[in-house]
N, C-alpha and C positions, 0 to 999 in steps of 0.2 A: 710259760715254759716250765715251772717248778710241779704245777700239775705233771705234765710230762711224762718230766724226768721221774716223778713218782710212780706212775704207773708203768713204765717201761722199768724201772724197780722192783717193783711189788707182782707183777703180774708176766712171770717168764715165760708161761707157757703161749700167751697170747704176742711177747717179744718174738718167740721165732715165727710163729704164724707170719709177723707182720714183717720180719727179715726173708723169709720165703715169698712172700708177694712182692719184695723190694725186688730181692733177686727175677725171681722170674717176669717181673714186669720190663725191667731192663732188657730183658731178654726180648721180650714182644718188641721193642723198639727197636732194637736191631735187628730183630726180622723183617720189619715193614718198612724199615727204613732199603733195606739189601734190594728185598724181593720186587718192591713198585720199581728199584732203580735198576734189577734187573730186566724185569719183563720192558721198559722203554726203553733197553739196550738193545732186545733179541728184538721186536715186535716196532719203534718206532712207533706205535697208536697210543693214545689214551683209551682205549676202547677195553683193554686188554688191564688196567690201571681197573677201567669202573668195574670191569665184570669182579675181579676180584674183591674192590671194597661191598658190593654186593655180596659174592660169597661170604663175606664174613657177616653179614647179619641173619641172610634169610633161614640158616638151620635153627635160630633161638625161636623162631615162628614153631616149630614143633619139639625142637631138644629144651627150650626152657622149660614149659609148664612138666617133660616127665624129669627133668633135673630136678625141679621142687619137688617132686611125688617122692624122689630117688633118696634126696635127702631129707627127709620126713620117716622114711619106712624102712632106711637102712641104717649101718654104720657111716657117718659121716665122714669117720677118720678115711675109711676105706674108699669113700670116693674120689678123697681128693688125692690118695696115692696114685690110684689108677686112672684118674685123670693126670696126672701130673708124669708120671711114668710113659704114660701113652702119648703123651705130647710131644717128651723126650725123642721117642721114634716116629712120629709123623714127622717134628723138627729139618731130621736129617736127609726127608725125602726131596726140600729143593737143593740138595747136592747135586742128583742126578739131572738139571735142569740145563742144556749145555744150547740147545737153538730152540727157532720156533715150532720146530712141530712138537719138541717137547712143555710146550707153555700147559696145555694141560694137566699136569704135576703139580703145578703152581695151584690149581683150580681145586684138586683134588685133596692137595697138602693143606690148603687154607679150609678148606668144606672141615676136615679131620679136626684140624687143632680148637675150629669154632664147635663142634660137637661136644669135643671134653671140655671147650672151656665155658659153655655153657651146662654141663652137670658140674664143676668145679664150684660155680661163683654160689649158687644159692647156699651150697655144704658150706661154702667157708664163709657168706656174711653168718649162715643160722648160727655157725661153733663160736661165735662170740662172745652171748654173752653166757654161753655153756664157758668159756675158762677165762673172763672178766667179772669183779665182783660188780655189783650192782651198781655202785655210787659211782663207779669208773665205768660205765659204757659211755657216755656220753662222752668223756675223755678219749675213749679209742676209736669210738666213730670220727671225732677230731682230726684223731692222727691218721685215718686213714686216708682225710682230703688231704692231707699236707702230705701224704706218702705217694699219691697217686699227682701231687703238682711235681714233686720231686721228681718222680721219673717222668714225666712226659718233659719238663723241663731238661734235665739231666740224657735220658736215656735216648732223645730222638740227636742230640750232638753228638754224643758218643757213638751212636749207631750210624751217623752219618763220618765221622772221622775215621773210624773202625772201616767199612766198608769202601773207604776214598783211600784210605792209607795201607792195607791188605787183602781188600778185596770180597766180593759176598760170599765164596765158601767159610769164610771165617767168620763172619759175623752169623750164618748158619749155623756152623757146631758151638757157637756160646751162646746161639738162643736154644738149641738144644740143651746143652751142659746147663743152663740156668734154669730147666725144669728138672733136671736130673738132682742141682742141688735141692730145688724147693720140696722134689718129694722128699727126699731124705733127712730135713728139716722137719715135715712135715710126722716122717716118721716117727719123730723123735718125742714128739706133742700127745701128752696123754689128754686125750678129748674125751668126757666121761657122755654114755649113750644112754643119758638119763631123759632123751625124748623120746624113746620108746621103751621107756621102765610102762608107763602107764597102758599102753597098747598091750603089752606082753601079760603084763598082772590080768588082763580082764577074763572071765570068766564066761559062764555062758547063759547066766541068768538077766534079769530084765533091767537089774541095776549097770550090768555089765554092757547091756547094749546102747542104754541111758548113758556110762561115761563115752562111748566113741561118738555119740550123736554130740556132745559137746566138744571136740574137740576136733571133728570133720572142718574141712576147709570154708563149705559152703556157707558152713552153721558159721563160722566164725564171719566171713565175707557178709550175710545178712544181715548178723545184729550186732557188726561193730560200725561206730559210725566212722571213726579215723581210717579202717580198711577202705571205707568206701571212698572218699574224700582224697586220701591220696592214691587209690589207684585212678579216679578222675584225672588230678594230677599228672600220673604218669601219661596218661592218654594226651592231654592236651600241651604242658611242657617241651613234649620232644618235637610242635609245630613249629613252634616257634628256634627251639634249637637245633635242631637239624638242618634249619636254613642258616642258620650260624654258622657252624661248624664247615660249610661251604665258603661261607662269604669271608673266612676268617684270609684265605690264603686272596682271594680274589682282592680283598682290601689292599692287600699289600702292593698286589701288582699293577691293579687297574686302577684304582682309587688315590692313594698314596703315589703309584710309580717309584716304587723301592726294591722292586725283583727281589732276589733272595733274603735280602738282609730283612726289607718290610714283611715276610711272612717268619722269618725267625725272630721278629720282634712280637710278632704277634702274637705267636705259639709261645715266647719267651713269656709274655705280661699273665699268656694265660696258667700256666706254668705255678709262675709267682702266684697269684689270686689264691690258685686251689693250696700253696704252701702254707701261705699267712692265715689263712680261714680257718687252719687247725689248731694253732694260736690263740682263735677268738672263741670258738667253741665252749671253753668252759665257764667264760664268762655267761653264758647263758645257760646254762644247766637247769634254773629253778624258769627258765622264761622257754622251755621248749617249743611248745605251739608259736608264741609270737614268734619267736625265732626262724623258724622253718617259714612263716609269713612274709615277715618283714626281709627276707634272703634276699626269698623269688624276685619281690615285688624291686628291689632294690639293683639288682641283675637286669630286669628288663627297664629300667627304666635308664641302666648304664649303658645299655646297649644299643637303646635308643641313642643316647650319645653317643656313642661311636658312631652310629653313622649317619651321623651328622656334623664328626669332627674333620676341623679344616689342615690337622697335622698327623703327621703317622705317632707322634710321642702323646699330643693329648688325646688320641684315640686308644694309645696304650693304655696308659693311665687309666680310662674308662672303663677299660676291660678288665685290669687290674680291682678293679671294684666291682665290677660285677660278678668276675670270680668270683670274689670273695663270700659276695652273695650269695652266688649257687652252691659255693662251699658249705656254709653256714647252714642254706637252707638243706643241703642234701644230709649232711650229718644229723640231722634236727627229725627231720623225716625220718630216718633208720632207726636214734633213739628210740621216737614215738613207739615205732613196730616192735622194736624190744622189750620195752616197757608196758605197751597195751595188750600184746599179743601170748597168747601163751605158746610155747616154743613148741610145742608138739609140731605145728604148722608154721615155723618160721620157713622152712623152705620154700613150701609153694606159695606161701605170702611175695616173698622177696624174687622168686624166680616169675610171678605175674608182674610183678612191676619190670621188672627186667625184661620180659618180652615186649609186653606192650609197648613202651618206652622203644627198646630195639627197632620193633617195627615199624614205628611212629618215626623215627628220628629216620627210617631207610626211606621212607614215601617223601617225608622233606625233604629231603638231600636229592630225592629224584626230580620233584617237582622245581626245587629251586634251582635245578639246571636247567630245565626247560625254562623259567618264567628269567633268566639269566640273559637270554639271548631277544626279551621283550621290553625286558622292565629295566630300570634304572638302577645298581648294586643297592644304593642309597635308600631308595626305596624300599624296596626287599627287605633291606635292617632295620629300616626304620619299622617296619610292619613285624617284622621278626620278636623284635624288643616288645611290638606294643601288646604282641599276644601272649610273650610269658607275662608280661604284665594283668593283663584280663586274666589268665589261668591262675595267677598268686590271688587275685581278689576272689573269683567263683568258686574254689577251692578254698582260700581263707577264711573267708565270712562264716563258714558250717564249721570249718577246724576250730577257731577261737569263741564259739558258741559249745563249744561241747564240754559240758562243766566235770570236772576234777576235786571227789571228796577229799576235804582236809585230811594232810596224813594218811592218804593213802595212795596208791599206784595205779587204782581201777577207774574205771569208764563210769557214770551213773547209767549210761543206758548199756553198757555191757558187763554186767556184775562178775557171769560164769566165766565169762572167755578170757578174761583177764588174769593173769598169775597174780598167785599172792608172792610176799618178799622169799618165802622159804621155797618157792613151784622152780 
């Protein structure tokens, strides 16, 4: 807790970025609860809900890589501002949905929001090491996990209360206002453009060509073992993670027969786990790779226990532990990339991970929906946890074997692509 308080006191620019994400994240949950409720009310069919969830994922397949390229080649602050203000306008489009014939607006509005979110996300992640001192990067990534958990736990509850008490239109307006506030906060942040300096200083001689080659994305990918391993993890982990996303509601309803209360408890446990994980990250700053491997391993094992739990409350405790492991693992992986990969390609690297995991999660969720008609819920949950365990083992062994020279932040097998302390 002391490390987090110190981070918030000293890193004033990052503090504004964090508050911006907290506010817009709460707005996202208001929108999600209100929109899904409105679609069910107007259509009476789960198809509209399923199609909306699919629309939330598919744009990442194209826009994710584009967002990464733009984040590395353009002014990142400008990307944040354009994305937030555009989403503030698009969020108001849901106010024009009044009957089933206008449901197409929900799909178009959702598509637009996701497009700008795909542009926003890699740029936002890439600016964190530009705003935060090197010794505080790990704490910042831990705080990111805690904020995600807080938004998840509080946002869904507040979104439901506001929607039920004041109606969907108030929730939609609140979401639009949250993007506006987020944009204004980002406007006040001083974000350096040092990721562009090396490119802008390049001339036309042979040495200039060599400099460009050193910071090209594919050069980083093929020569950095850390990037390769985490890319593989972003492909394997979501196979189990996507199934878990579907099963949380099914556990509450069909396994523990607790209805909406059961679903709320499960999602509350999920949010609590992410919230707690942020406070544990500072303990593992000296063992980032080990924390990444063990965190995901614990997550998988605990999901196996969730699938076999005899009661809702025992399953919830296991889910909290699983999410703590996931939070520690996620923060550690992000810290590794920020520390080991030059900032000129941060946008593309993070976009690659986000795109791969988003598309794989979507495919896993659809497959899980089909399997639920033929395979017992607990069997699917057990298999999903086992996949996460296997992914952590397969990617963890080469990650732990990657040696770091003493008192240096560079990879032995990647001496040119890792940034120096002054980079």
